C-alpha positions in Angstrom: -82.0 -45.3 28.8 -81.3 -41.7 27.8 -79.4 -41.1 31.1 -77.2 -44.2 30.5 -76.4 -43.1 27.0 -75.4 -39.6 28.3 -73.2 -41.1 31.0 -71.6 -43.4 28.4 -71.0 -40.5 26.0 -69.5 -38.5 28.8 -67.1 -41.3 29.8 -66.1 -41.8 26.2 -65.4 -38.1 25.7 -63.4 -38.0 29.0 -61.4 -41.0 27.9 -60.6 -39.4 24.5 -59.5 -36.2 26.2 -57.2 -38.1 28.6 -55.6 -40.1 25.8 -52.2 -38.7 24.6 -52.6 -37.5 21.1 -49.9 -37.1 18.4 -49.1 -33.5 18.3 -49.0 -31.7 15.0 -45.7 -31.4 13.3 -44.0 -28.4 14.8 -41.6 -27.8 12.0 -41.9 -24.7 9.9 -42.9 -25.5 6.3 -40.3 -27.7 4.7 -38.9 -26.4 1.4 -38.5 -29.7 -0.4 -35.9 -28.3 -2.9 -33.7 -27.5 0.1 -34.5 -30.7 2.0 -33.4 -32.8 -1.1 -29.9 -34.3 -1.1 -27.6 -36.1 1.2 -28.0 -36.3 5.0 -26.0 -38.1 7.7 -27.7 -39.6 10.7 -25.9 -38.4 13.8 -28.2 -39.6 16.6 -31.4 -41.7 16.8 -33.5 -43.7 19.1 -33.0 -47.5 19.3 -35.1 -49.4 16.7 -35.0 -53.0 15.5 -34.7 -52.1 11.8 -31.3 -50.3 12.3 -30.0 -52.7 14.9 -26.2 -52.7 14.7 -26.3 -50.0 12.0 -23.9 -47.1 12.3 -22.6 -44.4 10.0 -26.0 -44.1 8.2 -26.1 -41.9 5.2 -29.5 -40.9 3.7 -30.0 -39.7 0.1 -33.3 -38.0 -0.3 -34.1 -37.4 -4.0 -37.1 -36.1 -6.0 -38.8 -38.7 -8.3 -40.9 -38.2 -11.4 -44.0 -36.9 -9.5 -44.0 -33.7 -7.5 -45.1 -35.4 -4.2 -42.8 -38.4 -4.6 -39.2 -39.0 -3.3 -36.8 -41.8 -3.3 -34.7 -42.6 -0.2 -31.6 -44.6 -0.1 -30.2 -45.4 3.3 -26.6 -46.8 3.4 -25.2 -47.9 6.7 -22.3 -49.9 8.1 -23.1 -53.0 10.2 -20.8 -53.0 13.2 -20.3 -56.7 13.4 -18.5 -57.2 10.0 -18.1 -53.6 8.7 -20.1 -54.3 5.6 -22.4 -51.7 4.0 -26.1 -52.4 3.7 -28.5 -50.4 1.5 -32.2 -49.9 2.1 -34.3 -48.3 -0.6 -37.7 -46.7 0.1 -40.2 -44.5 -1.5 -41.6 -41.4 0.2 -44.9 -39.6 -0.6 -45.7 -36.2 0.8 -48.7 -36.8 3.2 -49.3 -33.1 4.0 -48.7 -30.8 1.0 -49.5 -27.7 3.1 -46.4 -28.0 5.2 -44.4 -30.8 3.4 -43.4 -31.9 6.9 -45.2 -35.3 6.8 -44.1 -38.3 4.7 -45.3 -41.8 4.2 -42.3 -44.2 3.5 -42.9 -47.5 1.8 -40.6 -50.2 0.5 -40.5 -50.6 -3.3 -42.0 -53.5 -5.1 -44.1 -56.3 -3.8 -43.1 -55.7 -0.2 -45.0 -52.4 -0.2 -48.4 -54.1 -0.8 -49.3 -51.2 -3.1 -48.3 -48.6 -0.6 -50.4 -49.9 2.2 -47.4 -51.3 4.2 -45.5 -48.2 5.2 -44.6 -45.9 8.0 -45.4 -42.2 8.6 -42.5 -39.9 9.4 -42.7 -36.3 10.3 -40.1 -33.5 10.2 -40.6 -32.1 13.8 -37.9 -29.4 13.5 -35.3 -28.3 11.0 -32.6 -25.6 10.6 -33.8 -22.6 8.5 -30.6 -23.2 6.4 -31.4 -27.0 6.2 -28.1 -28.0 7.8 -30.0 -30.4 10.2 -33.5 -31.9 10.7 -35.2 -33.9 13.5 -37.6 -36.6 12.2 -39.8 -38.9 14.2 -42.8 -41.1 14.0 -46.1 -39.2 14.7 -46.2 -40.7 18.2 -42.5 -39.9 18.7 -41.6 -43.5 19.6 -38.7 -43.6 17.1 -36.7 -40.5 16.0 -33.7 -39.5 14.0 -31.4 -36.4 13.9 -30.1 -35.8 10.4 -27.2 -33.4 9.6 -25.6 -32.3 6.3 -22.2 -32.7 7.9 -21.0 -36.2 8.7 -18.6 -34.9 11.4 -20.7 -32.9 13.9 -19.0 -31.3 16.9 -19.9 -32.4 20.4 -21.4 -29.0 21.1 -23.7 -29.2 18.1 -24.8 -32.8 19.0 -25.6 -31.6 22.5 -27.6 -28.6 21.2 -29.6 -30.8 18.8 -30.2 -33.4 21.5 -31.6 -30.7 23.7 -33.9 -29.6 20.9 -35.1 -33.2 20.5 -35.7 -33.5 24.2 -37.7 -30.2 24.1 -39.9 -31.8 21.4 -40.8 -34.5 23.9 -38.8 -37.3 22.2 -37.8 -40.2 24.4 -34.1 -39.9 25.2 -33.8 -43.1 27.2 -32.4 -45.3 24.3 -30.2 -43.0 22.3 -27.9 -44.4 19.7 -25.0 -42.4 18.4 -24.1 -43.4 14.9 -20.3 -43.3 15.4 -19.6 -40.3 13.1 
């Protein structure tokens, strides 16, 4: 009986070691006062929420509590050219680095904050001109920039940084800016 338990424990330990784990956020500490403000999405991975969404603009603003932020995402739907606005709340999930957030929708849709998604700042410019965000498992990612018209060279450089972080580059969506 003891031998079987030892074998089972060894197999479980080996399986856990073999499983891919979400790496820690690689970003330097995020200065939230400098992260605050307007961003433009310049590249992202394909995701169902932003299907047919281009020219995304993100306004990230401090709320009434130190660890709370409001997010307003405005984008243009390609089919008819109309703007769509999505509002969300963000809570700092790691106050040591400020690089991890939990986004929830406001009101009843948030289920008291239980229905939400974790986003991590994986890398950012020391001057806060760009940031690379992704889900903890890196399945979805976004490159934000302060400038809405980024040069091809800057896009290539940031895409190379995203690739070096291990983000999946097989389904890239350029936002049309």
